[in-house]
C-alpha positions as CSV (number, residue, x, y, z in Angstrom):
1,M,57.8,136.7,197.8
2,A,59.1,140.2,198.3
3,I,55.6,141.5,198.6
4,R,54.7,138.9,201.2
5,Q,57.9,139.5,203.1
6,S,57.2,143.2,203.2
7,R,53.7,142.6,204.6
8,V,52.3,145.4,202.4
9,P,48.8,144.5,201.4
10,V,48.1,144.4,197.7
11,L,45.1,143.4,195.6
12,L,46.1,140.3,193.7
13,R,44.6,139.7,190.3
14,E,45.8,136.4,188.7
15,V,45.7,136.6,184.9
16,S,45.8,134.0,182.2
17,L,48.4,135.1,179.7
18,K,46.4,133.3,177.0
19,N,43.5,135.6,177.8
20,K,44.9,138.9,179.1
21,P,42.2,141.1,180.6
22,Q,41.8,144.5,179.0
23,A,42.4,146.2,182.3
24,M,45.9,144.7,182.4
25,L,46.6,145.7,178.8
26,D,45.4,149.3,179.6
27,A,47.7,149.5,182.6
28,S,50.7,148.0,180.9
29,P,50.9,147.9,177.1
30,K,54.0,145.7,177.4
31,A,51.4,143.0,178.4
32,T,53.8,141.0,180.6
33,V,53.5,139.9,184.2
34,P,54.0,141.0,186.9
35,V,52.4,144.4,186.8
36,L,52.0,146.5,190.0
37,I,49.6,149.5,189.9
38,C,50.3,151.7,192.8
39,N,47.7,153.9,194.6
40,D,49.1,156.9,192.7
41,D,48.5,155.1,189.4
42,T,52.3,154.5,188.9
43,V,52.8,151.3,187.0
44,I,55.8,149.1,187.8
45,A,56.2,146.3,185.3
46,E,59.5,144.7,186.2
47,S,59.9,142.0,188.8
48,L,63.1,143.5,190.4
49,D,61.5,147.0,190.5
50,I,58.4,145.5,192.2
51,M,60.7,143.7,194.7
52,H,62.4,147.0,195.5
53,W,59.1,148.8,195.8
54,A,57.8,146.3,198.3
55,L,61.0,146.1,200.4
56,Q,61.3,149.9,200.5
57,Q,57.9,149.9,202.1
58,N,58.9,147.5,204.8
59,D,62.2,145.5,205.0
60,S,62.1,144.2,208.5
61,E,64.3,141.2,207.5
62,Q,66.8,143.6,205.8
63,Y,66.8,142.0,202.4
64,L,68.1,145.2,200.9
65,I,71.1,145.6,203.2
66,S,73.3,143.1,201.4
67,S,72.2,144.4,198.1
68,T,74.8,147.1,198.5
69,H,77.5,144.5,198.0
70,S,79.1,144.9,194.6
71,D,78.2,141.4,193.4
72,A,74.5,141.6,194.4
73,Y,73.3,143.2,191.2
74,K,76.0,141.7,189.0
75,L,74.5,138.3,189.8
76,I,71.0,139.5,189.1
77,Q,72.1,141.1,185.8
78,Y,73.9,137.9,184.7
79,N,70.8,135.9,185.6
80,D,68.4,138.1,183.7
81,N,70.6,138.7,180.6
82,I,72.5,135.5,180.1
83,F,71.3,132.6,182.4
84,K,67.7,133.2,181.5
85,I,68.4,132.7,177.8
86,H,70.2,129.3,178.6
87,L,67.3,128.4,180.9
88,D,64.7,129.0,178.3
89,H,66.6,127.0,175.7
90,Y,67.1,124.2,178.1
91,K,63.5,124.2,179.3
92,Y,62.1,124.5,175.8
93,A,64.8,122.7,173.9
94,D,62.2,121.6,171.3
95,R,61.9,125.2,170.3
96,S,65.7,125.5,169.7
97,P,66.6,122.3,167.9
98,E,70.0,123.7,166.7
99,H,71.5,121.9,169.7
100,P,70.6,119.0,171.9
101,Q,69.1,119.9,175.3
102,V,72.3,118.9,177.2
103,T,74.2,121.7,175.3
104,Y,71.8,124.3,176.8
105,R,72.1,122.7,180.2
106,K,75.9,122.9,180.1
107,K,75.7,126.6,179.2
108,G,73.4,127.2,182.2
109,E,75.8,125.1,184.4
110,E,78.4,127.8,184.0
111,F,76.2,130.0,186.2
112,L,75.3,127.2,188.5
113,Q,79.0,126.7,189.2
114,Q,79.5,130.3,190.0
115,L,76.6,130.1,192.5
116,E,78.0,126.8,193.9
117,D,81.4,128.4,194.5
118,R,79.8,131.3,196.3
119,L,77.6,129.0,198.4
120,A,80.6,127.0,199.5
121,T,81.7,129.9,201.6
122,T,78.4,131.6,202.6
123,R,75.0,130.4,203.5
124,Y,73.3,132.7,200.9
125,L,74.6,134.2,197.7
126,I,76.1,137.4,199.1
127,D,76.7,136.5,202.8
128,D,75.1,134.5,205.6
129,Q,71.8,136.4,205.4
130,P,69.2,136.1,202.7
131,C,68.9,139.2,200.5
132,I,67.1,140.4,197.4
133,T,69.7,138.6,195.2
134,D,68.7,135.2,196.7
135,M,65.0,136.1,196.3
136,A,65.5,137.2,192.7
137,L,67.5,134.2,191.5
138,F,65.6,131.5,193.4
139,P,62.7,131.1,190.9
140,F,65.1,130.7,188.0
141,I,67.3,128.2,189.7
142,R,64.1,126.3,190.7
143,Q,63.0,126.2,187.1
144,F,66.4,125.0,185.9
145,A,66.4,122.3,188.5
146,Y,63.0,121.0,187.7
147,V,63.7,120.6,183.9
148,D,65.4,117.4,185.0
149,I,65.2,117.1,188.8
150,H,66.8,113.6,188.8
151,W,69.9,115.1,187.0
152,F,69.9,118.1,189.3
153,N,69.7,116.0,192.5
154,Q,72.9,114.1,191.4
155,A,74.7,117.1,189.8
156,P,77.9,118.4,191.5
157,Y,76.2,121.3,193.2
158,P,75.5,120.2,196.8
159,H,75.6,123.8,198.2
160,L,73.3,125.1,195.5
161,R,71.0,122.2,196.1
162,A,70.9,122.9,199.8
163,W,70.3,126.6,199.1
164,L,67.4,125.7,196.8
165,N,65.9,123.3,199.2
166,N,66.1,125.8,202.0
167,W,64.0,128.2,199.9
168,L,61.6,125.5,198.7
169,E,60.9,124.5,202.3
170,S,60.7,128.1,203.6
171,T,57.5,129.4,205.1
172,L,57.8,132.4,202.9
173,F,57.8,130.3,199.7
174,Q,55.1,128.1,200.9
175,S,52.9,131.1,201.8
176,V,52.9,132.3,198.2
177,M,52.5,129.1,196.3
178,H,48.7,129.0,196.0
179,K,46.8,128.5,192.7
180,Y,44.4,131.3,192.1
181,T,41.6,131.4,189.6
182,P,42.3,133.9,186.8
183,W,40.7,137.2,187.5
184,K,37.8,138.6,185.5
185,A,36.8,142.3,185.6
186,E,33.6,141.5,187.6
187,D,35.5,139.5,190.2
188,K,36.4,140.9,193.6
189,P,40.2,141.0,193.9
190,I,42.1,138.9,196.5
191,I,43.9,140.8,199.2
192,F,47.4,139.3,199.4
């Protein structure tokens, strides 16, 4: 979404993680996605770093402005280091049978409540304008919601639900939600 928002053209190569192309492995031995290979052969292999790279090229909507707020990166760090663990356990509860799925959901709900409290006073997570924090957390909250969307739609998080729906219905999100055929070395890349 950050790349699309920045309007910086990139060559998109969809990869199947079950059949990683050698070119990807050569570029990033970590073998995770996303991977951005810049024109100067710099490799950026972390989502947040790619978001920064894109928005530093062009941030006409000023997604980086609110990121100077002291909570902007605290929320992202909590999401990446704590909430993501609870999300994975909740989403794949069969892989962590030590506890019932609802236990993992309740742990994740601690973060949902923090976000709900923030969204009770602002339209977005930092203030009334969307910023990189919103964009960074949105995919994870979306995943959490869709583990059990019926539960989420009735959960006590009306502000978070409205925030999520706003992103789901946004032109920006809709513009990036295309299914692409996995890339092969002989394929012509897609200009995104």
